[in-house]
Residue, then its C-alpha position, 0 to 999 in steps of 0.5 A: x519512500x520517495x513520492x508520490x510525485x507527478x511530472x507531466x503525465x507520469x505518476x512516480x513513487x520510488x523505494x516503496x515497500x508494499x505496505x506503503x503502496x497498500x496504505x496509499x491505495x486503501x487509505x489505511x494506516x500501517x497499524x490497521x493492516x493485518x496479515x500478509x507475507x513477510x516480504x511486504x515490509x522488506x522489498x522495495x519497489x519503484x512505480x512509474x505510471x502514465x497518469x490521466x490529465x486530471x488525477x484526483x486522490x480517488x482516481x489515484x487510489x483506483x489506479x493503485x488498487x488496479x495495479x496491485x490486483x493486476x501485478x501482485x494479485x493482491x487480495x484485500x479484505x476490508x473490515x475490522x478484526x479484534x486483536x488480542x494481546x497476550x502476555x508472553x513469558x518475559x512480560x510482567 
């Protein structure tokens, strides 16, 4: 991923996978995200948006959340979930 970068009134991110965009929008790390289709870690996107004069970290997150909802119909369910690790047939 290249960016995020701001030049004049343009906010830009290049070559980002969806996981990166979700991470930036919701302020979470990749290992805190569970679920989603396989393509969220495969396909890359370029984002170029007109940004307000004052762009705070909070307004950036709101802008990204709005874009993900509008363009990708993203449904995020914040919360916590226990994760169970099970030994597989090759684990000793």
